[in-house]
C-alpha positions as CSV (number, residue, x, y, z in Angstrom):
1,M,-2.4,-59.5,-91.7
2,I,1.4,-58.2,-91.5
3,F,3.7,-59.5,-89.0
4,A,6.1,-56.6,-88.1
5,S,9.2,-58.6,-87.6
6,N,12.6,-59.6,-89.4
7,N,13.3,-62.3,-87.1
8,E,13.1,-65.4,-89.3
9,G,12.3,-67.7,-86.1
10,K,9.5,-65.5,-84.8
11,I,8.1,-65.2,-88.2
12,K,7.8,-69.0,-88.7
13,E,6.3,-69.4,-85.3
14,I,3.9,-66.6,-85.8
15,K,2.8,-68.5,-89.0
16,E,2.6,-71.7,-87.6
17,I,0.2,-70.4,-84.6
18,F,-1.9,-68.3,-86.9
19,Q,-2.2,-71.3,-89.5
20,K,-5.7,-70.3,-90.8
21,E,-4.8,-66.8,-91.2
22,K,-3.0,-65.3,-94.1
23,I,0.2,-63.6,-92.5
24,Q,2.7,-62.0,-94.5
25,S,6.1,-60.8,-93.2
26,L,7.9,-57.5,-93.9
27,Q,10.0,-59.1,-96.4
28,E,7.0,-60.5,-98.2
29,K,5.5,-57.3,-98.2
30,K,8.5,-55.8,-99.4
31,I,9.0,-53.6,-96.4
32,K,12.5,-53.0,-95.7
33,I,12.7,-50.9,-92.1
34,E,14.3,-51.2,-88.8
35,I,12.4,-50.0,-86.3
36,K,14.2,-48.4,-83.2
37,E,13.0,-50.4,-80.0
38,D,13.4,-47.4,-77.4
39,G,10.4,-48.4,-75.3
40,Q,10.4,-48.9,-71.5
41,T,8.0,-52.1,-72.0
42,F,7.4,-55.0,-74.3
43,Y,4.1,-53.4,-75.0
44,E,5.6,-50.0,-75.9
45,N,7.9,-51.6,-78.4
46,A,5.3,-53.9,-80.1
47,L,2.6,-50.9,-80.2
48,K,5.4,-48.5,-82.0
49,K,6.2,-51.4,-84.3
50,A,2.8,-51.9,-85.4
51,K,1.9,-48.5,-85.6
52,S,4.9,-47.7,-87.6
53,I,4.2,-50.8,-90.1
54,Y,0.5,-49.8,-90.4
55,E,1.4,-46.2,-91.6
56,I,3.5,-47.7,-94.3
57,K,1.0,-50.0,-95.6
58,K,-2.4,-49.2,-94.0
59,E,-3.2,-52.8,-93.6
60,P,-3.7,-54.9,-90.2
61,V,-0.5,-55.5,-88.5
62,L,0.7,-57.7,-85.6
63,A,3.7,-57.0,-83.8
64,D,5.7,-58.6,-80.9
65,D,8.1,-58.0,-78.6
66,S,9.5,-60.6,-76.3
67,G,12.5,-61.3,-74.0
68,L,13.7,-63.1,-71.1
69,I,13.4,-62.2,-67.3
70,I,15.7,-63.4,-64.7
71,T,13.7,-63.7,-61.6
72,E,16.3,-62.3,-59.2
73,L,17.3,-59.5,-61.5
74,K,13.8,-58.1,-61.8
75,T,13.5,-56.8,-65.4
76,W,17.0,-57.6,-66.6
77,P,17.6,-58.4,-69.5
78,G,13.8,-57.8,-70.5
79,V,13.1,-55.3,-73.3
80,Y,17.1,-55.3,-73.8
81,T,17.3,-59.3,-74.1
82,N,17.9,-59.1,-78.1
83,R,20.8,-55.8,-77.5
84,F,22.0,-55.8,-73.8
85,L,25.4,-57.0,-75.5
86,G,25.1,-54.4,-78.1
87,E,24.2,-54.6,-82.1
88,N,25.5,-57.9,-84.0
89,K,26.0,-60.6,-81.2
90,T,25.1,-64.0,-82.0
91,D,22.7,-65.9,-79.8
92,R,25.0,-67.9,-78.6
93,E,27.4,-64.8,-77.4
94,K,24.2,-63.6,-75.6
95,N,23.4,-66.8,-73.9
96,M,26.6,-67.6,-72.5
97,A,26.6,-63.9,-71.1
98,I,23.2,-64.5,-69.8
99,I,24.5,-67.7,-67.9
100,D,27.8,-65.9,-66.6
101,V,25.5,-63.1,-64.8
102,V,23.3,-65.7,-63.3
103,N,26.1,-67.8,-62.6
104,K,27.9,-64.6,-60.7
105,K,24.8,-62.6,-59.5
106,C,22.0,-65.2,-58.6
107,Q,21.2,-67.6,-55.8
108,S,18.2,-68.9,-58.2
109,R,18.0,-69.6,-61.8
110,K,14.7,-68.9,-62.0
111,A,13.4,-66.9,-65.3
112,E,10.1,-66.4,-67.5
113,V,10.0,-65.7,-71.1
114,V,7.4,-62.7,-71.7
115,C,5.8,-61.9,-75.1
116,V,3.4,-59.2,-75.8
117,L,1.9,-59.1,-79.2
118,V,-0.4,-56.2,-80.7
119,Y,-2.8,-56.2,-83.3
120,Y,-3.3,-52.6,-85.2
121,D,-5.8,-51.9,-87.9
122,G,-5.8,-48.0,-87.9
123,K,-8.4,-47.8,-85.3
124,N,-8.2,-50.6,-83.0
125,I,-5.6,-51.9,-80.5
126,V,-5.5,-55.5,-79.2
127,T,-3.1,-56.8,-77.1
128,G,-2.1,-60.1,-75.9
129,E,0.3,-61.3,-73.3
130,G,2.0,-64.5,-72.7
131,K,4.4,-65.8,-69.9
132,I,6.3,-69.2,-69.2
133,K,8.3,-69.7,-66.1
134,G,11.4,-71.8,-66.2
135,N,15.0,-71.7,-65.3
136,I,18.2,-70.7,-67.1
137,T,20.6,-73.7,-67.7
138,K,24.2,-74.0,-66.8
139,E,25.2,-74.6,-70.4
140,P,23.3,-74.3,-73.8
141,R,21.4,-77.5,-74.7
142,G,19.4,-78.2,-78.0
143,K,19.4,-77.6,-81.6
144,N,16.1,-76.3,-82.3
145,G,14.7,-72.8,-81.8
146,F,16.5,-69.4,-81.8
147,G,17.4,-66.6,-79.3
148,F,17.6,-67.9,-75.9
149,D,15.8,-71.1,-76.5
150,E,19.0,-73.1,-76.1
151,I,19.4,-71.8,-72.1
152,F,15.9,-71.7,-71.1
153,E,14.7,-74.8,-69.6
154,Y,11.2,-75.8,-69.0
155,N,9.8,-78.9,-67.5
156,N,13.4,-80.2,-67.9
157,K,14.0,-79.6,-71.4
158,T,15.1,-76.6,-73.0
159,L,12.7,-74.8,-75.5
160,A,15.6,-76.0,-78.1
161,E,15.3,-79.5,-77.4
162,L,11.8,-79.6,-78.0
163,S,10.1,-80.1,-81.4
164,P,8.7,-76.8,-83.0
165,T,5.1,-78.0,-82.4
166,E,6.1,-78.8,-78.7
167,K,7.5,-75.6,-78.3
168,N,4.5,-73.6,-80.2
169,N,1.9,-75.5,-78.0
170,L,3.2,-74.2,-74.8
171,S,5.4,-70.8,-75.8
172,A,4.8,-67.2,-74.3
173,R,4.0,-66.3,-78.0
174,K,1.3,-68.9,-78.4
175,I,-0.2,-67.9,-75.1
176,A,-0.2,-64.1,-76.3
177,A,-1.5,-65.1,-79.8
178,E,-4.5,-67.0,-78.3
179,E,-5.4,-64.3,-76.3
180,I,-5.4,-62.1,-79.3
181,K,-7.4,-64.3,-81.3
182,R,-9.9,-64.5,-78.7
183,K,-10.2,-60.8,-78.4
184,L,-10.5,-60.6,-82.4
185,E,-13.4,-62.9,-82.4
186,R,-15.6,-61.1,-80.1
C-alpha cells in the first residue's frame, strides 16, 4: 500500500502503526507530486490525495489529512493547520502563532487533534477518523514529534514529551488507522 504523504513524521508514524503491512511512501515509489489541499474538510483532502496517487500507480493508497482545532474557534486552524501562515513556515513559527491566537482570543485552551485516513483501491473507499482532546500549552514543550506536537497537551504532557510508542498508542492517527484496519478486515 502506498501512503500518500511527503511528511516524514506522518510516514514514520503510519509505518509504525501498520507494522504488519508493507507501506511505501511516495518517495519510495518514486512519485514526486504535491497535491493541493483545497478541500473544505479533512475527508475531502484525504480522498483527493488517495485518488490522485491511485491514478498514477493503480495500487491501493492510504491518505491522511489531519490538523488541530481550537474548541472556541470552531474549525480553526482545522484543514489549514499546516498552511494558515502561508507556505514555508516552520513548525515553531506556526505553533507560536497558534499560542498567540489562543492567548488573545480564547477563554479556554481546549483543543482537539483530528485525523482522517482514506484507503482507496480503485473501487473501494474506506475511511477512518480519530480525535483526541487536550489543551494548547502556553509555551512549546518536548523534543519528540513534529507539527503541533510540542503545543498540544494530553494528560499533562505534550505529544512531543511522549515517546514515539506512547504517542502512537493514543494518537488520532492511530485511532483512524485502527478503524480502517477493522473495516478492511471485514
